[in-house]
C-alpha positions in Angstrom: -16.7 17.8 -3.5 -18.8 16.8 -0.1 -17.3 13.1 0.9 -19.9 10.7 -0.4 -18.8 7.6 1.8 -20.9 6.1 4.7 -21.3 2.9 6.4 -24.6 2.3 3.8 -22.5 2.9 0.9 -19.1 1.9 1.7 -19.0 -1.4 0.3 -18.9 0.7 -3.4 -16.1 2.3 -3.0 -14.1 -0.9 -0.8 -14.1 -3.6 0.6 -13.8 -4.3 4.2 -14.0 -7.7 6.5 -16.1 -6.1 9.4 -18.9 -8.1 9.1 -17.0 -11.8 9.9 -13.9 -9.8 11.4 -13.7 -10.7 15.8 -14.6 -8.5 18.1 -13.2 -6.0 19.3 -11.0 -4.6 16.7 -7.6 -4.5 16.8 -6.3 -2.7 14.1 -6.7 -2.3 10.3 -4.8 -3.6 7.2 -4.9 -1.7 4.2 -4.1 -3.8 0.9 -3.9 -1.6 -2.4 -4.5 -2.7 -6.1 -2.0 -2.7 -8.8 -1.7 -1.2 -11.3 -4.7 -1.7 -13.5 -6.8 -3.6 -11.2 -10.8 -2.8 -11.6 -12.0 -5.7 -8.9 -14.5 -5.7 -6.4 -15.2 -8.0 -4.1 -18.4 -9.2 -3.8 -17.7 -12.0 -1.0 -15.7 -12.3 1.5 -11.6 -12.3 0.2 -9.4 -15.7 1.3 -7.0 -12.7 3.4 -10.4 -11.0 4.5 -11.1 -14.3 6.3 -7.1 -14.3 7.3 -6.7 -11.1 9.0 -11.1 -11.4 10.7 -10.4 -14.7 12.6 -6.7 -12.4 14.8 -9.8 -8.7 15.0 -8.1 -7.2 12.1 -9.9 -4.7 9.2 -8.6 -5.8 6.0 -9.5 -3.2 3.7 -8.7 -2.6 -0.4 -9.9 1.0 -1.1 -11.8 0.7 -4.7 -8.8 3.6 -5.5 -8.3 4.8 -9.4 -6.6 2.1 -11.6 -3.9 4.3 -12.0 -3.8 6.0 -9.0 0.0 6.2 -8.3 -1.2 7.6 -4.6 -2.1 10.5 -5.7 -3.0 13.4 -3.8 -6.8 12.3 -4.6 -6.1 8.5 -3.3 -4.7 9.5 -0.5 -7.8 11.4 0.7 -10.1 8.7 -1.1 -8.7 6.5 1.8 -8.3 8.6 4.5 -12.2 9.4 4.2 -13.1 5.5 3.6 -10.4 4.8 7.4 -12.6 7.8 8.6 -16.1 6.1 8.1 -14.6 2.7 9.8 -12.8 4.8 12.6 -16.6 6.6 13.5 -18.7 3.6 13.1 -16.5 0.7 14.6 -15.4 3.5 17.9 -11.3 3.1 17.4 -9.2 5.3 19.0 -7.0 7.5 17.0 -4.1 5.3 18.5 -5.4 2.1 16.4 -3.2 0.8 14.1 -3.0 0.6 10.5 -0.4 -1.3 8.9 -0.5 0.0 4.8 0.4 -2.9 2.6 0.2 -3.5 -1.5 2.0 -5.4 -4.6 3.6 -3.2 -7.7 1.7 0.1 -8.2 0.4 -1.0 -4.7 3.4 -1.4 -3.4 4.5 2.2 -4.4 0.9 3.5 -3.5 1.7 1.5 0.3 4.6 3.9 1.1 3.7 7.0 0.0 0.9 6.7 1.3 2.2 6.0 4.2 4.6 8.7 4.6 1.2 10.4 3.6 -1.5 8.9 5.6 -3.7 11.0 8.5 -3.0 8.1 10.9 0.4 7.2 10.1 0.5 3.4 9.7 2.5 2.1 12.4 4.2 -0.7 9.4 4.4 -0.6 5.7 5.0 -4.5 3.5 5.2 -4.5 0.0 5.2 -6.9 -2.3 8.1 -5.9 -6.2 6.7 -2.2 -5.3 7.6 0.9 -7.3 10.3 2.4 -5.8 12.1 4.5 -8.3 8.8 6.7 -9.8 10.7 8.7 -12.0 12.4 6.3 -13.8 9.6 4.2 -14.0 7.9 6.7 -16.1 10.7 5.6 -19.1 10.8 1.8 -18.3 7.7 0.2 -19.4 5.5 1.9 -22.9 2.7 1.7 -21.0 3.7 3.5 -17.8 4.1 7.3 -19.5 0.0 7.6 -19.9 -0.7 6.1 -17.0 1.5 8.6 -14.4 0.8 11.5 -16.7 -3.0 11.0 -16.2 -2.1 10.2 -12.1 -0.2 13.4 -12.2 -2.0 15.5 -14.2 -3.0 18.0 -11.2 0.0 18.1 -9.4 1.8 21.4 -8.9 5.2 21.9 -10.7 7.1 19.6 -13.5 5.9 16.6 -14.6 9.5 15.3 -13.1 9.3 17.5 -9.3 5.8 15.8 -9.6 7.5 12.0 -10.0 9.7 12.6 -7.1 7.0 14.2 -5.2 5.5 10.1 -5.7 9.0 8.6 -5.8 9.6 6.2 -2.4 13.5 6.6 -3.3 13.3 9.7 -3.8 11.6 10.9 -0.7 13.6 7.7 1.5 15.1 10.2 4.0 11.5 11.5 4.6 9.6 8.3 5.1 8.3 8.4 9.2 10.2 6.1 11.2 7.5 3.1 10.9 8.9 -0.7 10.3 9.2 -1.6 6.7 8.7 -5.2 5.3 9.6 -5.0 1.7 9.9 -8.6 -0.5 10.7 -8.8 -4.0 11.0 -11.6 -7.2 14.4 -11.4 -8.9 13.4 -12.4 -12.5 10.7 -9.2 -12.1 10.4 -7.9 -15.5 7.9 -5.6 -15.1 10.0 -3.7 -12.2 13.2 -4.2 -12.1 14.6 -5.6 -8.2 17.9 -3.8 -9.2 16.4 -0.5 -10.6 14.3 -0.3 -7.4 13.6 -1.9 -3.7 17.9 -2.5 -3.2 18.2 1.0 -4.7 15.3 2.0 -1.9 16.3 -0.7 0.2 20.1 0.9 0.5 18.5 4.2 0.8 16.4 3.7 4.0 19.2 1.8 5.5 21.5 4.9 4.9 18.5 6.7 6.3 18.4 5.2 9.3 15.3 2.7 8.6 14.4 0.0 9.9 13.1 -2.4 7.1 14.4 -5.7 6.0 14.2 -7.6 2.9 13.3 -10.9 1.3 14.3 -11.9 -1.8 12.1 -14.6 -4.0 15.0 -15.9 -6.4 13.6 -17.1 -9.5 10.5 -16.0 -9.3 8.4 -13.6 -11.5 6.7 -10.3 -10.7 5.1 -10.2 -7.1 4.6 -14.4 -7.6 6.2 -14.7 -4.1 6.3 -18.7 -2.8 4.0 -19.7 -0.1 6.4 -19.5 2.4 6.9 -16.1 1.8 3.5 -15.1 1.2 2.6 -16.7 4.6 5.8 -14.4 6.0 4.2 -11.2 4.3 1.0 -12.0 6.1 2.1 -12.4 9.2 4.8 -9.4 8.7 0.9 -7.5 8.4 -0.7 -9.5 11.5 2.2 -8.9 13.9 2.6 -5.0 13.5 -1.3 -4.4 14.8 -1.2 -7.6 17.3 2.3 -6.3 19.0 0.3 -3.4 20.1 
């Protein structure tokens, strides 16, 4: 299919804070939704305002709610960035940060590996890291992963492994990774996901930080950790 996204229709496909972003633009922070989210933003968000003040484009692609960062979602996100880079004359060395929580955290990690423009950093909250295990973790998940990966080559197990950050740790690009997880998370178990992923990443020589939110449930970071999460994103851009 021909590419459809332009600056004129961009807000049908993503939230972008470009109208309020200070110029010159210093970089981009991508934010990926969690499973099932269908939100569209018609007003500027608080996060959009936070990054705009620092000259950072904040972009939330409106990917399929069951996307699991499949090939179409990677291409969709790349297309959005192509439009923004062209419209604002951004050089290919403009830093991009990939971020998100839950399925969006997995999406941020997989996008970091497969993106047209490799992000300089990835910042994630309670991410799904073992997609193979996650298929069995809750009864609501198999239909979503099956839907997202239907057109992938090979068996379902092969498709799940190709979309599983834990199984790709040794292949992840050498950039900065910052991972947060709430230890009372019953939706995405910290021991089965983040702890194993961090161990695998460190064994592969990757640069990764790991912050744990004690007693907090899924993606429910404290105010302090939320600020730290946003600062990791901003600093990865501003340090360039």
